[in-house]
N, C-alpha and C positions, 0 to 999 in steps of 0.2 A: 363505508358506505355500510354501517351496521348498527345496531340497537347498543345503547349507552352500555347496557350491562352484558350482551351477550356477542356481539358481534366484534369486539375490540379485543379482541385480545389485545466478504466470501473469504473466507480461509481458502487461498490457491491451495489446489491439491494435486499432489503427481498424478497423473494419468488422468486429470480431467478430460481433456481433448480426447480421450479415448473414447471417451461416452458421447461427445458431441456429434457425431455421425454413426449412426448404427442402422437402424430402419431410419433414423434421424435423416440418414443423407440419401435418402432416395425421393424422388419425384414421382406422385402417385398419378396416375393416368396416361394413357398413352400420348397425350397430345396436351398442349397449351391453349386451349379455345381464345385466341385473342390477347393471350397475356405473353410479354416478352420473357422468356426464360432467362434470359441475362439480367434483365431486372430484378427478377425474383430471386437470383442468386447474389446479387447484390443487397439485397432486401435481407437476406439469410444470413449474409456475411456480417450485418450489422448486428443482428440477433447474437449469433456466436460471439461478437465482440462483449456483449454484456457479460456473456461467461468467464471468457479469458479476463475480464477487466475484474472479476468476481463481484460485481454488482447484481446479480442474481445467480442463484445454484442451478437452476434449469428453465428450461421454456418448452413449451408443446406449443407449435404453428400449424394452421390450417387453412388454405383458401379453396372454396369449391365455388366454380364457375360454370353455369348452363348445366347445373346437376353433376357435373365431373370436378373429381378432387385434383386439383391442378397443382396443388403443394400439400404437402404433409411431411412435417420434420420434427425432430424432438432433438433440445440440445440439451447438456449438462445435466444436473443429477436431481433425483427426487428427494434423495436422502444421503447428504454428503457423508455423515459418519459411517454409514455402512454401505457406501459407494453404488448406491443403486441408481442406474440411470433414470430420466425420463423414457415412458415408453407411450405406444398409443394407448395401452389401456389405464393408466397412470389415473387415479382420482382426486380431484380437486375440490377444493371448499371454493364454490363458485358466488357464496354470499349474495350480494346484492342482485346477480345475475339472474336470481330466483325470480326476481319481479316481473321481467316479461313471460316467464311462464304462469306466472299467478295470474298475469292480466288476460292470456290466452286460455287458460283453465275456466276463469269466469265469462268470458266471452263467448265460450261453448254453452252456455246456459242464455246468453243472450241468444244465439242461435235458436235456441229453442222455444224461445219467446217469454222465458219466465222473467224478465226486467226489460225497463228501458235505461240508457245510459243517464237521463235525466230524473230518473226515480230516486226519491228520497232515501236516504242510508236508513232512517227511523223505521221504514216500511219492512225493514227486514231485521233492525236491529232496536226495538221500541225504547231501550235505552238512550239512545242519541236524539229522542225529540226534544227534550228540553235542557241539551246541554247549551250552558251558555257561551259568550265568546267576553274574553278578557281585554280589556280596553288599556293599553297604558299610558295611555294620555290622562285619564279621568282615574285611572285605576278602581274602576266600576265594570261589573259583571253588565255584559247586555246581552241580550234575545238573538238569534240569530236574523237575519236581513233576510238572506236566500238560505234558505236549508240546504246542507250537505246531501250531495248528491254521490251516487256511483261514479258518476265522471270527475266527481272531484277528488273521490279515494284515488282513482286510477292515474288522476294527473298532478298529486300531491299539492293540490290547492283546497283541499277539505278542512284547514286549519287545524289539522293533527301535527306533531313534530316529534323529534328524537330525543330531545331533551338536553341537547347538548350546549346551547348557549348557557353560560355560566352567569349571565347577567339579567337573563330573562324570568319573570315570574312563573309563566306557566311551564318554561324547562324546568325549574327547581321543583315543581309537584312531580313532574316526571319522575326526578330521581328521589324524591321522597316517599313516594308510593310504590318505586319498583316496578312502575308500567311497562318497562321495556325489558323486563328480566326472562330466563328462562323457568321460572319456577311454578307456573301455575299451565293451565290450559289455555289454548287459543281464546276460547268463548269467556274465562275468567280475566285475561285481560282486557279482553274489549270491554267488559262492564266495568274496569277500572278505568280504562280512557273514556269512556262515557261520562265518569262522573267529575271528569278533568275539564276546567275551562278550556275553550278553542284557543290558539294564540292568534287566529285571525279572523274576519268574518269569512266564511266559505266562497271560494270563488273568486277572492281578491287577489291572493299571494300564493306563489309558489316557494313551498319551502318541504326540504326532503324530509321524511318521518315515517311514522307506524300506519300509512295511509294504505299502502299494498298489504300488510298484515289484516287489516279490517274487512281489505276485498277479499280476502283468502278464508275470513270467517263466513262472508256471505257465501262462499264457494259453499261451506260447512251447511249452514242454512238451506240454502236452496236445493240441495243434493241429498242431505241427511248423511252424510259420509263424513267422516274425519279426513283433513286435507291430503292425508300421506296417501290413502285410498283413492280420492278423487283424483289426486294428480297421476296416480297408477293407472286408473282406470281411463281417464280423458286424455292423457298425453303420452306418459312413458310406455306404456305397453302398445297403443297404437302405433308409435314412433319408433319403438323396438329401441328405447333409450334404459338397456336393461341394468346400466350401472349408476343410475341417476334417482335421487332420493332424498330423505332429510337426513340421513346418516349412513355410515359404511359399517356394513356387518362383520362381525369378527372373520368370516371366511374371506374377505376383499381387502381387509387392513393391510396386510403386505404390499398392497398396491398403492394404497394413500400416500399422498406425498407429504413431505413435512414442511410444517408452517414456519420460515424465516423471518428474522427481522436483523436489524443494523445494531451492532453491538459498539461500543464507546468511540473505538477507533476506524468504525464504518465496514469490519468485517461481517462476514455474515455468521448468525448463530440459531440454532433451533428456538422456536419461543417457548417460553414458559409455561404457557399456557396447554396443558395436558389434552386439551379437545376431547373432554369426556363427551362433550354434548352431539359431537360427529361419531362418536365411536359406540353410542348404543341409541336405542330408540327414545327419542326427546318425548317430555312432557306437551311441548309445547311444539307446533307445526307452523313457522314461520316461513310464509308465503312472499316475506319481505328480504329474507336475507339467510334461511337456513338451509340453504340446497348444497348439494354435492353431486357431481358430475364427471363425464371425462369429455375429451376433444371430440371423439366420434359421436357420442352422444348428442351434444350441443349443437355440432353439425346439423344434424339431422332435425333438430327444432329449428334452427336456422333455416334450411332449406324449405322447411315445409312453410316457412312465412315467405320466402322468396317465390315458392310454388302458388301463391295466392290460398294457403290453407290444406293443400294436400302434398303426401308423398306416397311415392311406392303404391299408388292407388288405394290409400287409405286416406279420406277426407277428415279432417279436424274440425277446420272452421270454414266459414262459407267464403269467399272472395273478397266480398265486400266488407265483411268485417273485417278482414286481415287490413285492407287498406284503410280501413277506420283506425285500427290499432298502431298502423305506420303511418299515420298522417298526425298533424297537429291538432290537438284537442283542447287545447287550453283556454280557458274563458276570456272573452274580449277583453283587452287593455292588460293582460297578463303575460309574463313572458318570463323565461327560462334561461338563468345565465347569462344576464345582459343583454336581450335581445333573442334569443335560441327559443325555438320551439320544442314542445314534449306531446308525444302520443300517447297510448295508454300502457303504463309500464316501462317506457322507454323511450330515450331522447331523439328527435329527429331534426337532421340538418337540413335547416330553410334552402341552402343552396343547390346541395346535392340528392335530398330525399331519403339518406342514408339513415336506418333507425337501428339502435342499437343500446347497450347499459355496460355497466363495469361492475366488479365486485371488489369487496375491502381487502381481499389478499391479492390486488393488482392484475386481476383477471379481466377481460376486454372480449367485445364482440361486436361486429356489425353486420346488418343486412341490409345489403346494397340492390334495391330493387332494379333499378335503371341499368345497370349491368348485371343482374341475375346472379350476384355475387354473395356467399359469406366469408366475413374474415374472422379468425379466431386467434386469439395469443393468450395463452394460460401460463402462469408462474404461480407460486406460493412465497408472497413477501407483505408483510406488513413493517412500517406503515403505508397506506394505498399510493402506490404510485404507478401510473400508466404508460408514464413518456416511452417506453420503450414501445408499448403496445399502439400508442396512435402512430409513431412516425413507422411502424412495420405498416400500419393501416394505410399510411400515405404512400408508402413506396410501392404497395401493391396496386392502390389504384393509379398510381402514374405510369405502372409496368401495362396498363391497357394498351393495345394497341389501336389507335383511332383510325 
């Protein structure tokens, strides 16, 4: 889940198990409200298995229920070469888990009456007023039948894409123009995007893409602040997410987990990408996938959602606005992932009401409003694989005592 140019970037080690249970082996909270301890232990055993089998270098897992941290464990290593364990303050690349944060940030301005969800994007970014739509059947450019709206941006139904499809004409233009790259400010990139035809008529098709980055730019337009400052003011400072941002400053880089991928024989190896974009203040602040965070920080974001927009006496959003974010907002006739639903900046499980999203380095989070629960499982592995995390979520949900 990354942009084409900037979001894509285990050897069994003696003593690995020494690091699997440190603060890692503690259960936080005096009691588990309505959750089976034994079932959670089984869930953690499965996570440990990924480490023992060399499938992942390290995992940080956390479960919050009814505002109590009922599970918080770290497994394995953040840095194999230097034998650094995953710890509570390990910093992860969250990539597309930045999207829900951007949605929340923009919706703080909704609460202030700065826009309506069905306002046209061109009201705030005039360059999109006449952006045409490419028709692959006629190979002609057409006018937008329904103008692109902010709701379209936040639900990935805007007609914008990521440029991943090697056979699609519009995607080829993304690659040719560098529309998804790091090499210019957010405003400059948005203007390039406005000059490329849309892949679909707005409101007709769900396709993952740079929509949330454009939503981030609307935050800048409406607030008069760069997106990093806006996030800090509206989200990170109020929620005390002190280690979250768009890069890891030098003073914290010792806590930054190594990004791993699989070698030819399936062994874990450090990525060849030096991650310069995460180790210095970037030129472009990507609300779609440029964030870093810790498990503690992101759990506070999740708790705010579960609490209806408030945490520790600080209100970030109105409760009704949180309900909008965490409920299906797709245009009529459009679905996500073969029948699924999508809220604002994240997917919604139509059966359980769970809201959440993942990141390219195999990070995952779920906010479960019915059970007042936040579930997080963070690692650093590419290519994207959250099978370990979805299994953990299922195991935790099954541990709830009915």
